[in-house]
C-alpha positions, 0 to 999 in steps of 0.5 A: 738583365744581361749586358752584351757588349761589342767585340773588343781587342785590348792592345798590348800597349793598353795592357802594359800601361794598365797593368803597370799602373795597377802594380804601382798602386798595389805596391806603393810600399816599395817606395817606402823601402827606397826612402828608408835605404836613401835615409842611410845617407844621414847615418853614413853620408855617402852618395852611394846610398841614393845611387844604389837604392835608385838602381835597385828601384829602377831594376825592380820596376824594369823587371815588372815592365818586362814581365807585363810586356812578355805576357803578350808574347806568350802563348798562354797570354794570347787569349787576353789579346783576342777580339772578345765580347762579354755578357755580363749579369749579376752571377758571372761574366761570360767572356766569348771568343765567338758565338760557340766558344766562351768562358764563364768567370764568376764575380768571386774571381775578381779581386778588385775593380776600378771605374775610370772616366771611360772604362772599367778595369777588373783585376783578377791577379797581378797579370790578368785584367779585364778592360771594359771601355765604355764604348763597347757597351750599347747604351748608357743604361748598360754602363749604369747597370754594370756600375750598379753590379760592381757597387752591389758586389762591393768592388767600387764605392758610391 
């Protein structure tokens, strides 16, 4: 079966929110480093441990927020924010700009997939994501088919 979606354009705000949330989930261990530095307060009681660690954590998060916001402004990142349609089957995802231009992406390129209550988020790397809201599919059967493919490929658990 081949699932053909409606055209969809991801907004930069949606991209930044999804990419930043994905980064927080991936790099949860940064919080452990922050807490370890803050624990220096018990070794030498001084508020600068907490203040310094908070500043560094804020700058780290701000760095990634700026990176994700900047991708939407770069020429290389413009493709992700075009109006695209998708053809999904068990071998690949065909990302189509129009009926003549498209790019196949093998399932091996997908690092992780998340099934939300109203979307699928396919992560290629830290900066590249394929966001498939359920509203771009033509029927519930297509949504279930894509979900079955993701389960069969081992990206989402039952």
